C-alpha positions as CSV (number, residue, x, y, z in Angstrom):
1,M,-5.9,88.4,35.7
2,D,-3.6,89.6,38.4
3,S,-6.4,89.2,41.0
4,L,-6.8,85.5,40.2
5,L,-3.0,85.1,40.3
6,I,-2.4,87.0,43.6
7,Y,-5.6,86.4,45.5
8,G,-6.8,83.1,44.1
9,S,-10.2,84.6,43.1
10,V,-11.7,87.7,41.6
11,Q,-13.5,88.9,44.8
12,G,-10.6,87.8,46.9
13,N,-9.1,91.1,45.9
14,P,-10.6,93.8,48.1
15,L,-10.8,96.2,45.2
16,Y,-13.2,93.8,43.4
17,N,-15.2,92.6,46.4
18,C,-18.9,92.9,45.9
19,S,-20.1,91.3,49.1
20,S,-21.6,94.5,50.6
21,K,-24.7,94.1,48.4
22,P,-26.4,91.3,46.5
23,A,-26.0,91.2,42.7
24,D,-29.5,92.4,41.8
25,E,-29.1,95.4,44.1
26,W,-25.9,96.4,42.4
27,T,-27.6,96.0,39.1
28,K,-30.5,98.2,40.1
29,L,-28.3,100.8,41.7
30,L,-25.6,101.2,39.0
31,G,-26.9,99.5,35.8
32,T,-28.9,100.8,32.9
33,Q,-30.8,98.4,30.6
34,R,-30.1,99.1,26.9
35,T,-32.0,96.3,25.1
36,F,-31.8,97.8,21.6
37,L,-28.1,98.5,21.7
38,G,-27.5,95.0,23.1
39,I,-29.4,93.3,20.3
40,V,-27.6,95.3,17.7
41,L,-24.2,94.3,19.1
42,I,-25.2,90.6,19.4
43,I,-26.5,90.5,15.8
44,F,-23.4,92.2,14.4
45,G,-21.0,90.0,16.5
46,V,-22.7,86.8,15.4
47,F,-22.6,88.0,11.8
48,V,-18.8,88.8,12.1
49,E,-18.1,85.3,13.6
50,I,-20.0,83.6,10.8
51,I,-18.3,85.4,7.9
52,Y,-14.8,85.2,9.5
53,V,-14.9,81.3,9.4
54,P,-14.9,81.1,5.5
55,C,-12.4,83.9,5.3
56,L,-9.9,82.1,7.5
57,G,-10.8,78.8,5.8
58,A,-10.0,80.3,2.4
59,I,-6.6,81.6,3.6
60,Y,-5.8,78.1,4.8
61,R,-7.2,76.0,2.0
62,K,-5.8,78.2,-0.8
63,G,-2.3,77.8,0.6
64,L,-2.0,81.5,1.3
65,L,-0.2,80.8,4.5
66,K,3.0,80.4,2.6
67,H,3.1,84.2,2.3
68,S,4.2,86.1,5.4
69,C,1.4,88.7,5.3
70,Y,-1.3,86.1,5.2
71,K,0.2,84.4,8.2
72,I,-0.2,87.7,10.1
73,M,-3.7,88.2,8.7
74,F,-4.6,84.7,9.9
75,L,-3.5,85.5,13.4
76,L,-5.4,88.8,13.3
77,G,-8.5,86.9,12.2
78,I,-8.3,84.5,15.1
79,T,-7.7,87.4,17.5
80,D,-10.7,89.3,16.1
81,M,-13.0,86.3,16.5
82,I,-11.9,85.8,20.1
83,A,-12.3,89.6,20.8
84,T,-15.6,89.8,19.1
85,S,-17.0,87.1,21.3
86,T,-16.4,89.2,24.4
87,A,-16.2,92.9,23.3
88,T,-19.3,92.6,21.0
89,I,-21.5,89.5,21.6
90,L,-21.0,89.3,25.4
91,S,-21.3,93.1,25.6
92,G,-24.6,92.9,23.8
93,Y,-26.0,90.5,26.3
94,L,-24.7,92.6,29.3
95,F,-26.4,95.6,27.8
96,T,-29.7,93.8,27.5
97,V,-29.7,92.9,31.2
98,G,-28.2,96.3,32.3
99,A,-25.2,94.6,33.9
100,V,-22.4,96.1,36.0
101,F,-19.4,94.4,37.4
102,C,-21.1,93.1,40.5
103,T,-23.9,91.5,38.5
104,F,-21.5,88.9,37.2
105,P,-18.1,89.7,38.8
106,E,-16.2,86.6,37.7
107,L,-17.5,86.5,34.2
108,I,-17.0,90.2,33.6
109,Y,-13.5,90.2,35.1
110,V,-12.3,87.3,33.0
111,A,-14.0,88.6,29.9
112,G,-12.4,92.0,30.5
113,C,-9.0,90.5,30.6
114,I,-9.7,88.7,27.3
115,S,-11.1,91.8,25.7
116,L,-8.1,93.9,26.7
117,G,-5.8,91.1,25.4
118,G,-7.7,91.0,22.1
119,W,-7.3,94.8,21.8
120,V,-3.6,94.9,22.4
121,C,-3.0,91.9,20.3
122,S,-4.9,93.4,17.4
123,C,-3.0,96.6,17.7
124,S,0.4,95.0,17.8
125,L,-0.3,92.5,15.0
126,T,-1.7,95.3,12.9
127,L,1.5,97.3,13.3
128,L,3.5,94.1,12.6
129,L,1.6,93.7,9.3
130,V,2.3,97.2,8.1
131,I,6.0,96.8,9.1
132,N,6.0,93.6,7.0
133,R,4.5,95.5,4.0
134,I,6.8,98.5,4.3
135,S,9.9,96.4,4.7
136,D,8.9,94.5,1.6
137,I,8.9,97.8,-0.3
138,L,11.8,99.6,1.2
139,A,14.1,96.9,2.5
140,P,13.5,93.6,0.8
141,T,16.7,92.1,2.4
142,I,15.4,92.9,5.9
143,S,12.0,91.6,5.0
144,E,13.5,88.4,3.8
145,F,15.5,88.0,7.0
146,L,12.5,88.6,9.3
147,F,9.6,87.1,7.5
148,S,10.8,84.4,5.1
149,N,9.5,80.8,5.5
150,N,8.4,80.2,9.1
151,R,10.2,83.1,10.6
152,T,7.0,85.1,10.5
153,W,5.6,82.8,13.2
154,I,8.6,83.4,15.3
155,V,8.4,87.2,14.9
156,A,4.7,87.0,15.7
157,M,5.6,85.5,19.1
158,I,6.6,89.1,20.2
159,P,3.1,90.5,20.1
160,I,1.6,87.3,21.3
161,S,3.9,87.2,24.3
162,Y,3.1,90.9,24.9
163,T,-0.6,90.0,24.8
164,I,-0.3,87.2,27.3
165,S,1.6,89.4,29.7
166,V,-1.1,92.1,29.5
167,I,-3.8,89.5,30.2
168,L,-2.0,87.9,33.1
169,F,-0.4,90.8,34.9
170,T,-2.4,94.0,34.3
171,P,-5.9,95.1,35.7
172,A,-8.9,94.0,33.8
173,M,-11.3,96.1,31.8
174,I,-14.8,96.2,33.5
175,F,-18.1,96.4,31.7
176,N,-20.6,99.0,32.8
177,S,-24.0,99.4,31.1
178,T,-24.5,102.9,32.3
179,V,-21.2,104.2,31.1
180,M,-21.7,102.1,27.9
181,A,-18.1,100.9,27.9
182,W,-15.5,98.7,29.4
183,I,-13.6,100.8,31.9
184,G,-11.1,100.1,34.7
185,D,-13.2,101.1,37.6
186,P,-15.9,98.6,38.7
187,M,-17.5,101.5,40.6
188,I,-17.8,99.5,43.9
189,F,-16.1,102.2,46.0
190,E,-16.2,106.0,45.6
191,G,-12.9,107.9,45.1
192,K,-10.8,104.9,44.2
193,S,-10.7,105.2,40.4
194,K,-7.0,105.7,40.4
195,E,-6.5,102.3,42.1
196,Y,-7.7,100.7,38.8
197,Y,-5.6,102.8,36.4
198,N,-3.9,100.6,33.8
199,P,-0.8,102.4,32.4
200,I,-0.1,99.6,29.9
201,Q,-3.4,100.2,28.2
202,N,-2.8,103.9,27.8
203,F,0.8,103.2,26.7
204,N,-0.5,100.7,24.1
205,N,-3.0,103.2,22.7
206,I,-0.5,106.0,22.4
207,V,2.0,103.7,20.7
208,F,-0.7,102.3,18.4
209,I,-2.0,105.7,17.4
210,T,1.4,107.1,16.8
211,G,2.6,104.0,15.0
212,T,-0.6,103.9,12.9
213,I,-0.1,107.5,11.7
214,V,3.6,107.2,11.0
215,F,3.6,103.7,9.3
216,Y,0.4,104.1,7.4
217,G,1.4,107.6,6.3
218,A,4.6,106.1,5.0
219,Y,2.8,103.2,3.4
220,C,0.3,105.3,1.5
221,F,3.0,107.6,0.3
222,F,5.2,104.9,-1.0
223,M,2.3,103.0,-2.5
224,A,1.1,106.1,-4.3
225,K,4.6,106.8,-5.6
226,K,5.2,103.2,-6.7
227,Q,1.9,102.9,-8.5
228,M,2.0,106.4,-10.0
229,G,1.3,106.1,-13.7
230,Y,0.3,102.4,-13.5
231,K,-2.5,101.6,-11.2
232,V,-3.7,104.9,-9.8
233,S,-7.2,103.5,-9.0
234,S,-5.7,100.6,-7.1
235,G,-3.5,102.9,-5.1
236,R,-6.5,105.1,-4.3
237,N,-8.5,102.0,-3.3
238,V,-5.7,101.0,-0.9
239,F,-5.5,104.5,0.5
240,I,-9.2,104.7,1.1
241,Q,-9.2,101.3,2.9
242,S,-6.3,102.3,5.0
243,T,-7.8,105.6,6.0
244,L,-11.2,104.2,6.9
245,I,-9.9,101.3,9.0
246,C,-7.2,103.3,10.7
247,S,-9.7,106.1,11.5
248,I,-11.9,103.5,13.3
249,N,-9.0,102.0,15.2
250,C,-7.6,105.4,16.2
251,S,-11.0,106.7,17.2
252,S,-11.6,103.8,19.6
253,A,-8.1,104.1,21.0
254,L,-8.5,107.9,21.5
255,V,-11.9,107.6,23.3
256,Y,-10.7,104.9,25.7
257,S,-7.5,106.8,26.4
258,S,-9.4,110.0,27.2
259,M,-11.7,108.1,29.5
260,M,-8.8,107.5,31.9
261,F,-8.4,111.2,32.5
262,I,-11.7,112.9,31.8
263,K,-15.4,112.0,31.5
264,P,-16.4,112.4,27.9
265,N,-19.9,112.9,26.5
266,E,-22.0,109.7,26.5
267,Y,-22.3,109.8,22.7
268,I,-18.6,109.9,22.3
269,V,-18.3,107.0,24.7
270,L,-20.9,105.1,22.7
271,F,-19.0,105.9,19.5
272,G,-15.8,104.5,21.0
273,E,-17.6,101.3,22.1
274,L,-19.1,100.8,18.6
275,A,-15.8,101.6,17.0
276,W,-14.2,98.9,19.1
277,S,-16.6,96.4,17.7
278,L,-16.0,97.6,14.2
279,V,-12.2,97.3,14.7
280,H,-12.6,93.5,15.1
281,G,-15.5,93.2,12.7
282,C,-14.6,95.3,9.6
283,P,-11.6,93.2,8.5
284,A,-13.8,90.2,7.8
285,I,-16.2,92.3,5.7
286,I,-13.2,93.8,3.9
287,Y,-11.7,90.3,3.2
288,L,-15.0,89.2,1.5
289,T,-15.6,92.5,-0.4
290,M,-12.2,93.8,-1.3
291,N,-9.7,90.9,-1.3
292,R,-10.2,89.3,-4.7
293,T,-8.3,86.1,-3.8
294,I,-10.3,85.3,-0.7
295,R,-13.6,86.4,-2.2
296,Q,-13.1,84.1,-5.3
297,E,-12.2,81.2,-3.1
298,V,-15.2,81.6,-0.8
299,T,-17.7,82.1,-3.6
300,S,-16.3,79.1,-5.4
301,W,-17.5,76.9,-2.6
302,F,-21.1,77.9,-3.2
303,R,-20.6,77.6,-7.0
304,K,-19.2,74.1,-6.6
305,S,-16.4,75.0,-9.0
306,P,-12.8,75.7,-8.6
307,A,-11.9,79.3,-7.7
308,V,-10.6,81.4,-10.5
309,K,-6.8,81.2,-10.5
310,D,-5.5,84.4,-9.1
311,S,-2.1,85.6,-8.0
312,D,-2.1,84.7,-4.3
313,K,1.0,86.6,-3.6
314,C,0.4,89.1,-0.9
315,T,1.4,92.3,-2.7
316,T,1.6,95.6,-1.0
317,S,-1.9,96.4,-2.0
318,E,-3.2,93.1,-0.6
319,Q,-3.1,93.4,3.2
320,R,-4.9,94.4,6.2
321,S,-3.6,97.0,7.6
322,R,-5.3,95.7,8.0
323,T,-5.7,96.8,4.3
324,I,-6.5,94.3,1.6
325,N,-6.8,94.5,-2.2
């Protein structure tokens, strides 16, 4: 939101000024209406928001917040719900009307800041979660020092502070229905794409991709080794979950990073946009289908009977990794 902080308004910044044409003319000139894609995104986004509420409610009501991993998962859930409202539901509406930046400049600019903040917060909290799990396996003393009691909330202030800084002091991501993605360039002026380059976004994606490969590779290795001869199927289940989720996360990060330097195929861009929606939506589905503790708590509400008592300790196979048992 640097334009708002420096210029007092979005269009007060010359780089985001749409006054040369009326909004409907910008839409006809640069936009492409994609009704079917928009409806799909809206339906998926609303579905994610609906199922996330009982998931977070189960974490809170069952007292799982006493465990450090569930504290991080809870923050990830809130982040995903906020990001889904803009990156998926709002994107769906903008696709249905064929919007570009100058169609709704203020709305798209603010939503772009929130969407970018949701992405970097999700990346940083996800890495924090896997660090939490790995330290629990390899360095219990360090894990106790960093994540015991309420220290997890304090440590989580690092990615939260990073997110707030990105939202306030870096260029926004701008929706474009023709490109089918949130990009830096509002496409108001020709030959000025470099003026909108956001190095922090690219840095975040590179760190996230590298960190994901390194940390999850280490996590899967040590989990497989630890469970060898005991719960092989459980270890395989964790590995599959980790691989699928990390593949979606990394694919979206790779597509958006590449778009800063080259113009990829439109189907690759579409894949990156859908992957971004899945990044924030899949964890809720995983919580309900693969996390036994949360699933039993939620289903017990509909059975009107107490949830089956299950170990609510967040073991190394019970996380998000967003990877959950």
